[in-house]
C-alpha positions in Angstrom: 3.8 -24.9 2.4 3.7 -23.8 -1.1 6.2 -21.0 -2.3 6.9 -19.1 -5.5 10.5 -18.6 -6.4 12.4 -17.1 -9.1 15.8 -18.3 -9.6 18.8 -16.9 -11.5 20.3 -19.2 -14.1 23.8 -20.7 -13.4 26.4 -21.6 -16.1 28.5 -25.1 -16.4 31.0 -25.8 -15.1 29.8 -25.1 -11.6 31.7 -25.5 -8.3 29.5 -27.3 -5.7 30.6 -26.4 -2.3 27.5 -27.2 0.0 24.6 -29.5 0.1 21.7 -29.5 2.3 19.0 -31.9 3.5 15.4 -31.4 5.5 15.1 -34.1 8.1 11.7 -33.6 8.8 9.9 -33.5 5.2 10.3 -34.0 1.2 10.9 -30.8 -0.8 9.5 -30.7 -4.4 10.6 -28.2 -7.2 8.0 -27.8 -9.9 9.2 -25.6 -12.8 6.5 -23.0 -14.0 8.0 -23.0 -17.4 9.8 -25.3 -19.9 13.2 -24.6 -18.9 15.7 -27.4 -17.5 17.3 -27.0 -14.3 20.3 -29.1 -12.6 19.5 -31.5 -9.8 22.4 -32.8 -7.4 21.9 -35.4 -4.7 24.4 -37.3 -2.4 24.1 -40.5 -0.5 24.6 -40.4 3.3 27.9 -42.1 4.3 29.5 -42.7 7.7 31.2 -39.3 7.3 28.3 -37.1 6.1 27.3 -36.7 2.4 29.1 -38.6 -0.2 30.3 -37.6 -3.7 27.4 -35.7 -5.5 25.4 -36.9 -8.4 24.0 -34.5 -11.0 21.8 -34.6 -13.7 19.6 -32.2 -15.8 15.8 -32.4 -15.7 13.9 -32.7 -18.9 11.8 -29.5 -20.1 9.1 -28.8 -17.5 10.1 -31.9 -15.3 9.7 -31.5 -11.7 11.3 -33.4 -8.8 10.6 -34.2 -5.2 13.5 -34.8 -3.1 12.8 -37.3 -0.3 13.1 -36.5 3.3 16.7 -36.5 4.8 18.4 -36.7 1.3 21.4 -34.5 0.7 20.9 -32.2 -2.4 22.3 -28.9 -3.9 20.3 -25.5 -4.0 17.9 -24.9 -6.7 20.1 -24.4 -9.9 18.2 -23.3 -13.2 20.1 -23.5 -16.3 20.2 -21.3 -19.4 17.3 -19.0 -18.4 15.7 -17.1 -15.5 13.2 -19.7 -14.1 9.8 -19.4 -11.9 9.3 -22.4 -9.7 6.4 -23.6 -7.3 8.3 -25.1 -4.2 6.3 -27.7 -1.8 8.2 -27.8 1.5 7.1 -28.7 5.0 5.9 -26.1 7.4 5.7 -26.1 11.0 7.8 -26.3 14.1 11.3 -27.8 14.2 14.5 -27.3 12.5 14.1 -28.6 8.9 17.3 -27.6 7.4 21.0 -29.2 7.7 23.9 -27.8 5.5 27.1 -29.6 4.8 30.2 -27.7 3.3 32.6 -30.0 1.5 36.3 -29.7 2.3 37.1 -29.3 -1.5 34.5 -28.2 -4.2 33.2 -30.6 -6.8 33.1 -29.4 -10.4 29.9 -30.2 -12.3 30.2 -30.0 -16.0 
């Protein structure tokens, strides 16, 4: 499934309270311009997602987040941004969310 999304920019520092994952397929975010965005991922641990890791993409760089990888929501930096999002379509629940007990501060 391919969707077009327009996302509002967010400023750093950013409080991260929730991550999500897609157990039935990967999810790709492809910017339709040269603006950077924030990517947050977290390892699976015995107790759910671990401490998140964050990085900024390069201008125009897209990412594909593998199936079952905990990640943050689409987070453009500095500019209103348009994206093509490639996601799995079809039957089954393909979204799990996890809310951390305490927010993480991403700078």
